N, C-alpha and C positions, 0 to 999 in steps of 0.2 A: 192413811197406814193405820192410824187408831181404829178406824172402823175395821179395818180388817182383822187386825189381832184383835178386837171385842169379838169378831164372828168367829175366828178360830179358839178363842178360850170359851167360847158358849158352847162349841161342838166337843171340846173336851169336857167341859162339865158335864153335857148331855151323855157322853161316854162313859164318866166316872158315875153318876147317876144309877145308869144302867147295871154296872158291876155292883155298885152299893145295895139296889134293888134285888139284885139275886142273891147276894150274903145273906140281905135281910129277911128272905124268903125262907132260910132255913132256920131262923130263930124261933120259928114254932116247934117245941118238943116232938110233935108227932109229924109232922112235917120231915122234919130232920130224920127221923126214925124211919119214915118212909123212904127217904132219898139213900139211907145207908142200904137199907134192905135191897131197893131195885138195884142199884149199883154195885152190891155183893154178888148179885146173881150172872150165870153164864148166860142165860137168856133172857128175852124181854118177858116183863110181868104183867099179868092181867089184873084188871081191878080186883076182880074175885081172889086172886091168889095175893094180893098185897091187903086186902082187907082181912082174910084169914089169917097172915101173918101178924099184923098187927093187933088182932083181934077187936076190931072196929067194924060198924056197918060199911057197907059197900060205896053207898053215896057219900060217906065221909071220907073214903079211901079215895075215890073218884075226886072229889073238891080239891083234896092237898094235891095230889098227884098231877092235875091239871093246872094248880097253882106253878108248879116246878116245871111242867112244859111250856107254860106262859114265859116263864124267867129264861128260857133256853137251857136249864139243868138237866131235862130229860127230852129224848127223842119218841117221838108217837109213831107206832106204824097200825095196821090194820090186819088182822088174818083171821081165817076160821078156823078156832082150836079143833075142831070134830075132825078136821081133814076132808070133808064134802065139798062139793062143789054143786052150783045149778040150783034150781028152785028147790026150796025146802030145805037148803044145807043153814039157814040160820043166818043172821047177820055175823058180819066179822067182829071179831072182839078188839078192843083198843088196847093196844100193849104198849108199855113204856120200858125204856132202858136209858143208860147212861147217854148223853151227849157229847160232842166232841168240845163243846164248849168250854175254855179255860178261862175262871175267874179270878183275877188278884186286886183286892184293893190295897193300896199302900200310900200313906199320907206322911211325908211327902212323897212323892213318885221314887220308886227304886226301879232300874232295869239289870238285875243279876243274871237274867238270861242271856243278855248281849255279852257282858263280862265271861260268861262261862262258855259261851260261843268263841268268844277271840281267846280265850286262854286255852280251848281244846285245839283249836286250828295251830296256835303258836306251839303247843306241846307235841303235835304230830310233826314237828320238823327237828333238824339237828341242831339247832342253835334258837332255842324257845324265846331267850330273850331280845334278841334281835327281830325273830319273827314275828313278835308281839307288836311291836311298831309298825310292821310291814302290815299285818293283816288288819290293824286298828285304822291305818291310813286307807287301806283298801276299802274297809267296811264303809268308814265316813264317805269315800269319792263316789262310792254308788249311791249312798242316801244323796249325796247333793247332785249327783248326774240326773237320777229319776226325778228330783223336784226341778231341777233347771228344764226338762223336757215337759212336764206338767205344766210350768207358770212362765218359761221362757226366762230370758237374761235382763229384763227390763226392772227388775224387783228382787233385786239381790238380797238385800237386807230382809224383806219381808219371807223369801225363800228360805233363808238361813233360819229366820226366826220358827218358821213352819216345822224345820226338820229338828230343831234344838228341842221344841216342845214337844214333839212328839216322843222324843227320847227321853224326856223326864228331865229338862235342865233347867226349865223353868226360866226363860231369857227375860231381860229386862232391857227396853231399848231408851238408849239415849242419843242425843244428835251424833257421837263421834264412837259410841260402842254399845256391844250386847255383853251385857253383864249376866252371868250363868248363876242364880239365885241358890241352887240344889245340884247337888252330885248325885247322880242315879246311882253310884256304887259306894256309897257313904260308908258302911260296916267294913268293906274290903281296904276302902282306902285308911280307916283307923288304925290297922296293923300292917297294910302293904302300902303306905304313902306313895313312894318313888315308883312302884309297880303301874299303881292305878293312875298317878298324873301323867305318866309317859305313856299310857293306854289313851287317858283322855285327849291329851294334845295332838297325838296322831289323829285319833278319830275326826276331832275339830277341824285339824289342819287339812285332814283328806276332805272333810265335807266342803270347804272353801274351795278346795282344788275342784272338787266335782261340780260345784256352783259356777266355776269360773268368775268368781268373784274377785277378780285383781286388787280391787282397791282396799280388800279387808285382808288382816293380820291377825293372828294369834299373838297372844301374851302370857306367859307363865305368871299370874298374878294371885297367889294361896291368900284366900281370908276366911276365918272361921265361919263355919256355916254354909259356905258356897262351893261350887266348883272352883278350881285352881287355876282354870283356864277363862282369859277375857279374848272377846274379839273386839278388834279395835278397826275403825275406817283410818286408813293412811292418808296424811295430807301432803301437800307439797308437790 
């Protein structure tokens, strides 16, 4: 189990490193200006266009544009700008535009996107307070079911930890429980404690149900600096 947890955390650190590297790529003032220029255009931008806009040489612009593309922040296409085809039409130009990649670095992890999704689904009903518990439970159950399909039912604790790590809860395992050392919705919980804790517990209850982890249960156990829910193994 320890080896598996180590591998999972290594994978998480690798993913985080990739996001940090992408953000760090924008630390150079010229590179940031080029990124803002490209993403502000309605059409893909050539190296010559970018160089002219920034008042720098073409090679300099190309170097920084390629660095941004290497980090997944820009997409690259090739097209002949003259519109000519066939022999003598010239080489296609390398063009850059905003990529679909979303980069967000938060330490500790935050998942306000999940909260927004669950709140939006609940608000679309006639009874949002009741619906929030239902949609949160359904979301957690879907996460658990997918994890069970991937890894089977013989590694329930490990499956639960996998999912909880992926959602930003920073689980810590002992013999009889999983402590969630981080609340992915911390800022919301400060002002809307009861709502967020209800959502959290419903989500994690749903996860346990989806995993078919019949020997696990959730306990409302709020402590400063961590999630209000603890997952415990039932005994007896």
